[in-house]
N, C-alpha and C positions, 0 to 999 in steps of 0.2 A: 486327096486332097483336090478340091476343084480348082480349075484354072481362072486366075484372077480375072484375065481377059473377059470371061463370061459374064461375071457379076459386072463389070463395068458397061458390057452392052444393056445388061438388064437395067441399069441405071440410066444409060443413053437413051434407051427407047422411051421409057418414064419421062423422062427431062424435056426430051425433044418432039415426041409424038411422030417420030420419022418411021418407028418400026413397031408395027402390032407386037405384042406379047406374044401371042399363040404362035404367030409366024416363027419369031426368035425361038421359041421354045422348041418347035418342030426343027428348026433347021439344027439346033445344037442337038439335038437327039438324033439325028440323023449324020451330022457331019464331022462333029467331035468323037475320033476313036478312042479317046481315053476318058473313062467314067461320065459316060453321055447323060445318065440320069442326076448325078450329083451335079453336074455343070449347069445341066437345065435348072436344077432347084436353086442354084447359086444365084442364077440370073433372075429368076423369079422373086427370090427374097430380097434381091438388090432393087428390083423394079417396084415391090411393095413397100420398100423405106423410104424410097424418095418421097419428099414434101415440098410441093411447088406453092 
């Protein structure tokens, strides 16, 4: 299962505009040792679901 914090980061990125999604996804894919693709997808899904 993805790490919950990666989804939270995706939501944070969308809500604040402080982190660009592509940069966040690259950082997750390069820096998360466990299931990087799944964690990047969780962040992207959360980003897309945030409604402002």
